[in-house]
N, C-alpha and C positions, 0 to 999 in steps of 0.2 A: 603596512596596509596600502594596497594600491587600488585605484579605481580605473578600470579599463573601459574603452568606448567601442561601440559598433561591433559587439561580439555576436557571431552567428549562433543562435540558439539551437540550430540543428546539430551543432557539435556538442551540446550539453544536455540533450534529451535523447532517450533511448529509441524513440520512434524516428529520429534523424530528420525531422521536419521543422520548419520555422525560420523566420527572418531574424534580423539582428536586434539585440538588446542595446538600448542607447548607452547604458552604463552597466558594469558588473564589478562586484567587489567581493573578495573572500575576507571574512573576519575571523580572527583567532581568539579574541577576548571579548568580554562584555563591554569594556570601554570602547573598543573598536566598533562594535555593533551600535552602541549609543551614538558614537560620532557620525557614522554614515547615515543613520536614520534621521538624526536631528538636522544634518546638513540637507538631506533630501526634503524633509518637511519644510525647512526654511525657504526652499526654492520651489515648493509645490510640485515636487517630482514624485510620482507614485513609485511604490516599491513592491517587489515580489520576492519571497524567500524560496530558493530552489535547493532541493536536496541532491539526490543522485541523478535526478532527471528521468527516473524510471516510471514515474506515475504522474507525469504531466505532459501536456500537449501544447506546443507553441504554434502560433498562427503565422501565416505567410508575411504579414506586415510587421512581424516582430513585436517588440515591446518598447514603448516610448517612456521608459522609466528606468529604475535601478533594480537590477537583479542582485540579491544578496545571497551569498553562499556561506552558511554558518559552519565553521570548522572548529568550534570550541572543544578541546579535548577533556578527558577526565574519566577515571575509573576508581571508585573508592568504596570499600565495604564500610558502611556506616552503622550497622547494627547486626547482631547475631544472637540467636538463642538455640535451644536444643532442636528446634524444628525448622527454622528459617534463617536466611541470610538476606539482608537488605543492602542493595548496592545503588550508588549514585553514579550516573554516567553522563558525560558531556554530550551535547547535541551533535557535535562534530565527529563522534566516533562512528565507525562503520558498523551497522547493525549486525551483520553476520559474524564479524570478528568478536563482538560482545557475546553473541550466542555461543560461539565456539569456546570462548573463555569461561563462560558459566558452565558449559557442559564439562569442560576439563576439571572444574571444581565439583563435579558430580551433583549439580543442582538441577532441579526440575522446575519447569514453568514456561520456558520459551524455546525449548529444544525443537518443537514442531514448527517453529517460525524460522528454521534454518533456510539459508540461501535466498532470503528475500532481499532484493537489492534496495537498500535504504540506508540513510543515516539515522542515528538514534533520535534526533530531533524531529524527523519527519514521521517516525513510526506511530506516534499517537494521533496524528492529524486524521488519518483515515482508519484509525484503529486496526492496524494490520492484523491479519489472522490467516491461519491455514491449519488444516488437518486437526481441527478440534481445539485449537488454542487461539487466543487473541491477546493483544497487549493489555487490554482492559482487565484481564484476569490477574495480572501481576503488578501493574503500575499502581503505586500508592499515591504518588504526587509528582509534580514537575515544577520547574521554575521557568519563567518566561519573562521576556522584556515586554512590558506594556507600552505600546507605541503612543497611547493617549496620555500617559503620565510621565514616561521616560524612566520608569523605575522597574526593578525586578520584582515580580510577584510570585507567590506560591499558589498553585492550583491543585486541589485534591482530585482524586479519581471522580468523585461525584461532580465536581465543578466542570469536568471535561465533557460531561453528558455523552458518554460513549453509547453508541448503538452499532448496528451491523455496518461496518466499513464507514463509520461516520463519527463525528465529534463536533463540539462547539467551534473547533478551528476551521471547519468547512461550512459552518452555518452561521449561527448568531454572531460569532466573534471573528469571522473570517477577516484576516488582515490586521487584527488588533494585536495579537500576541505572537512573539517570536520565541520559540522554545529554546532554552539555553542548556537545560539538563533534565534528565528524567530519573526517577527513583523507582526501583523494582524490588518487590519482595518475592524471593524464590525459595524453593523448598528442598530440604535435605532428603526427603522421601523419594522413592523410585516411582517412575510412571506406572500407572495402573490402568488396566482395561475397565470399561470398553473403550476401544480406540476408534478413531475415525475409520470409516469403511475401507478406504484405499490403503490406509496404514495397516489395518488388521490383515487385509488380503496380502500385503507384502510380507508381513511377519509369517503368515501361514504358508505362503509359497516358498519361503526361504527357511522354514523350520525353526524360526526364532521364537523361543518361549521364555527367555530371560530378558526382561525389559529394563533397560537402563537409559539415561539421557543420551548416551552415545549411540545406542542402538536406534533410538527414535530419530536422532539427527541423521544418521547414515541412511536410514530408510527414507526419510523425507527427501534428502538430497538425491537419492536414486530415483524416486518417483518424479520429482520436479525436473530432473535432467531428461527424463523420458518424455514428459508431456509439455515442457515449456522450453522454447528455443532460446539459445543464448543471444541476448540483444546485441552483443558485440559482433555476432556472425549474421543474425537475421534481425534487423531492427524491429523492435516491438516494445510495447509498454506493459507487458504482463497481461493480466486479466483486464480486458478493455471494458467489459460490462460487469456490473455487480450481479451476483446471483439474485434471481427474482424472489421477492418476499410477497406472498399472496395470502389472502384471508381464506377462512374455511370454505365459504361458498364457492370461491374460485377453484379451490382444490377439488371440491366435489364435482364441479363441472369438468375439470381437467381429467379426473379419474374415470368419469363416465365415458369419455371418448378414448382416453389412453390409460387403461387399467394398470399398466406397468410403469407409469411415469414415476421417476425417482422423486422423493420428497422427504423433507426432514422437519420435524416439529420445532418451531422456535418458542412458542408459548401456547396457551390454550386456543388461540384463534388465528395464529399466524404460522405459515409454513414456508420453508425455503425450497425452491425448485432450481436445480442447476441450469443456469442460462446456457451453458454449452450444449446441454441436451435439447433445449428449446430450439436453438439455432440449427442443430443437426437435423431435427425433425422437419425443419423448413427446407432441407435440401441444400444448405449453404456450406456445410463443412467441406473444407478443401477448395472452395471456389475462389476465383480471383475477381475482385470487385474494385474497379477503378485503381488498379495497382496495389490493392491491399489483399493479401491472401488470408482467408479464414483458415487458421492452423488445422491441418489434417489430424493432428494428434489431440488437439483440445480446441474446440470451436469458440471458446471464450477469449482466445488470443487472436489478435490481428497482426499480421506480419507485413511490414512495408517491403514489398518486392520491387515495385517500380513506381510507386506514387511519388509525384514530384512536388506536391503541394498539400497544404491543409485542406484545400477544397476537395482534392481527391479522397482524403481520409473522411471528410464529412459526408461525401456522397455515399461511400461504402457503409459508414456507420448508419446513416439514415435508411439505407436500403435494408439493412439487417433489422433495425428497429421496426420498420414498417412490416416486414415479413412476419416477425414474431407477433406483432399487434394483430395483423390480419388473421393469423392462424390460431392464436391462443387468447386474444384479447388481453394480453399482458404487455405492459409498457416497460421496456428495458431502460436502465439507467447507466450512463457512462460512468466508469470508475475514475479515470485520470482527471485531475484538475486541469484547467486551461490557464495559461499565463495571460491574464487580461488586467 
């Protein structure tokens, strides 16, 4: 285990912005994790856990602390019955490689989460989701290093307090737990309709009527490649804003003026409205704002074409938020976390 100094965060985040981290360390075991955290705490050095860098934003002044990259491996089938298979996966495993592996096992549950750039330990933090699935559907528990006690603890699905793109790890317990492994319960049954609209449209247009985990994975990959730019080619952090969650009275007002506005029921009183649609209605789709391009294929994504600083990004973000607020009286929420 090595601790490196003055590491440019723009090289470790997919938006390719950000100043240097004072320290950075990759940890391969729980013992190494314990060692670096205790050392940082003893010196009053703050720490931030960084996954793939695809859902975080770094600021221009960098980070005056320790950036920890958890790379603990592991894949183990720990239980199986006639209907399910339960697997335990190390936090340092690449998420899409685990999806591919479970699809090869003909298991259902996370196949629609294909091609999401993440490590497994980061997946529960924002409750990753796509095309009708989210990790909260299959995660039964996880293990984490509790930085307040220095011990490994087990947290159940309920303990994680999953909501739409959120969890206890982004709210009440932000910074307390460092996930070391996750446990997923997957199913031996085949995927069944109704599918997410974009997924069903893909199946229909390609004449696919036999639904398998592999068919869903291939469809999701094709859709994502069409709508989401490769961050290695066009720097971006994926969906920059969460989809808007509004109450019934807000939906009524929206539909009164925009009868064809897309919306999806979340529960009796809450509805999801695609933020990409809101941004597009404001006339911002494809626009270049302070060096940030609103993706012409999916307005939910901001592409760093020529932004040189976090300030450029923040100006573009704030202009979009204000435009949607002025037009729809809906306040957008940023999805990526910031390294602070």
